C-alpha positions in Angstrom: 0.1 63.1 -44.1 -0.7 60.5 -41.4 -1.5 57.0 -42.5 -2.5 53.8 -40.7 -2.2 50.2 -41.8 -3.9 47.4 -39.8 -2.5 43.9 -39.9 0.8 45.3 -40.9 3.0 42.2 -40.1 2.3 38.6 -41.0 0.9 36.7 -38.0 4.1 34.7 -37.3 6.2 37.9 -37.1 3.6 39.7 -34.9 3.3 36.7 -32.6 7.1 36.5 -32.1 7.1 40.2 -31.0 4.3 39.5 -28.5 6.2 36.5 -27.1 9.5 38.2 -26.8 10.3 38.4 -23.0 13.7 40.1 -23.3 14.5 42.9 -20.8 14.1 46.6 -21.5 17.0 48.9 -20.7 16.7 52.4 -19.3 17.9 55.1 -21.7 18.3 58.4 -20.0 18.0 61.8 -21.7 18.3 65.2 -20.1 14.5 65.4 -19.7 13.4 61.9 -19.0 14.1 58.2 -19.2 12.8 55.6 -21.8 12.8 51.9 -21.5 13.8 50.3 -24.8 15.3 47.3 -26.4 17.0 46.8 -29.8 15.4 45.4 -32.8 17.2 42.7 -34.9 18.8 44.2 -38.1 16.8 41.8 -40.3 13.6 43.1 -38.8 14.7 46.8 -39.4 15.4 45.9 -43.0 12.0 44.3 -43.3 10.3 47.5 -41.9 12.3 49.7 -44.4 11.4 47.5 -47.3 7.8 47.2 -46.5 7.3 51.0 -45.7 9.3 51.8 -48.9 6.8 49.8 -51.0 3.9 51.6 -49.3 5.4 55.1 -49.8 7.1 54.2 -53.1 10.3 55.7 -51.7 13.7 54.6 -50.3 13.5 54.4 -46.5 16.6 55.2 -44.5 16.3 54.2 -40.8 17.8 56.7 -38.4 16.8 55.0 -35.2 14.4 52.2 -34.2 13.6 50.3 -31.1 10.9 48.6 -29.0 9.6 50.9 -26.2 7.8 50.0 -23.0 5.7 52.2 -20.7 4.0 51.0 -17.6 3.2 52.0 -14.0 6.0 54.1 -12.5 8.0 53.8 -15.7 7.7 56.4 -18.6 4.4 57.9 -17.2 4.7 61.6 -18.2 2.8 63.1 -21.0 6.0 64.0 -22.8 4.3 66.1 -25.6 7.0 66.8 -28.2 8.0 66.4 -31.8 11.0 64.6 -33.2 13.0 67.3 -34.9 16.5 66.0 -34.4 17.3 62.3 -33.9 20.9 61.1 -33.8 22.0 64.5 -35.1 19.7 64.1 -38.2 16.4 65.5 -39.2 14.0 62.6 -39.8 11.1 63.0 -42.3 8.7 60.6 -40.6 8.2 58.3 -37.7 6.2 55.2 -37.1 4.5 53.7 -34.0 3.7 50.1 -34.4 1.4 48.7 -31.7 2.4 45.4 -30.2 0.3 45.3 -27.0 -1.5 47.6 -24.6 -3.2 46.8 -21.3 -5.9 49.6 -21.8 -7.7 48.0 -24.6 -11.2 48.9 -23.3 -10.3 52.6 -22.9 -9.1 55.1 -25.5 -5.4 54.7 -25.9 -2.8 55.1 -28.7 -0.9 58.1 -30.0 -2.2 61.6 -29.4 -1.6 64.6 -31.7 -1.5 68.0 -30.0 -1.6 71.7 -30.9 0.6 74.0 -28.8 -1.3 77.2 -27.8 1.5 79.4 -29.1 3.3 77.3 -31.8 0.4 75.4 -33.3 0.5 71.7 -34.5 4.2 71.8 -35.6 7.3 73.6 -34.3 8.6 76.1 -36.9 10.8 78.1 -34.6 14.2 79.3 -35.6 16.6 77.9 -33.1 17.4 74.6 -31.3 17.7 76.7 -28.1 14.1 78.0 -28.5 12.9 74.4 -29.1 14.8 73.1 -26.1 13.1 75.7 -23.9 9.7 74.9 -25.3 10.1 71.2 -24.5 11.8 71.8 -21.2 8.9 74.2 -20.1 5.8 72.7 -21.7 6.6 68.9 -22.2 4.2 67.9 -19.4 1.9 70.9 -19.0 -1.4 69.9 -20.6 -2.8 73.4 -20.1 -0.3 74.6 -22.8 -1.7 72.1 -25.3 -5.0 71.3 -27.1 -5.7 67.7 -27.9 -6.3 67.4 -31.7 -6.8 63.7 -32.1 -5.9 60.2 -30.9 -5.1 57.4 -33.3 -6.4 54.4 -31.4 -4.3 51.4 -30.4 -5.0 48.2 -32.2 -2.7 45.1 -32.2 -0.6 44.9 -35.3 -1.4 48.5 -36.4 1.2 50.7 -38.0 0.9 54.5 -37.7 3.2 56.7 -39.8 3.3 60.5 -39.4 5.6 63.5 -40.1 8.2 64.0 -37.4 7.4 67.7 -36.9 3.9 67.0 -35.5 3.5 67.4 -31.8 2.5 64.1 -30.3 2.6 61.8 -27.2 1.4 58.4 -26.1 -2.2 58.4 -24.8 -2.9 58.2 -22.0 0.2 59.2 -20.2 0.2 56.3 -17.8 -0.4 52.6 -18.1 -1.0 50.2 -15.2 0.6 47.3 -17.1 3.0 47.1 -20.0 2.4 49.1 -23.2 4.8 48.0 -26.0 5.3 49.7 -29.3 8.0 49.8 -32.0 9.2 53.3 -32.8 11.2 54.1 -35.9 12.4 57.5 -37.2 13.3 57.6 -40.9 14.3 59.7 -43.9 12.9 59.2 -47.4 14.2 59.8 -50.8 12.7 59.3 -54.2 13.2 56.0 -56.0 15.1 56.1 -59.2 
């Protein structure tokens, strides 16, 4: 299930995120680079508590950060799913929209269907998945666009980690900033 919550953060918290001018650091992976910065631990705890109340579950953060994409930086399609993060299988992910320069054009988070594998990857091996991502990560002809959840300031989007997705569009002239969090859930007792 995908869900969206507008006006997720109180105005003072949202404004402090918008005004943060700290630098983003390049994080290199075998396939690409991301520009990220850490979130304060108190903010992560707030996210977990708030999402836990919404989902009526305990939320265990696996990884969270602020991510920036802009011209000549993180401008590939990067269609993927998040099957393993920090050697763990997350249940869900969030994208929280801070700011985006393309407010007059469609932009946000896209969900895709792979022409061979469908909307989620259900293959048997990590090697098979690695090959899929290595070969098809940026080849739009291998994918069918299913939907785009539109950007809106202070909007939270939560979705299952096994859905194929990407930012939309792939390239931004000015800075696009979002919070990303991967998490596990378990039932409250």
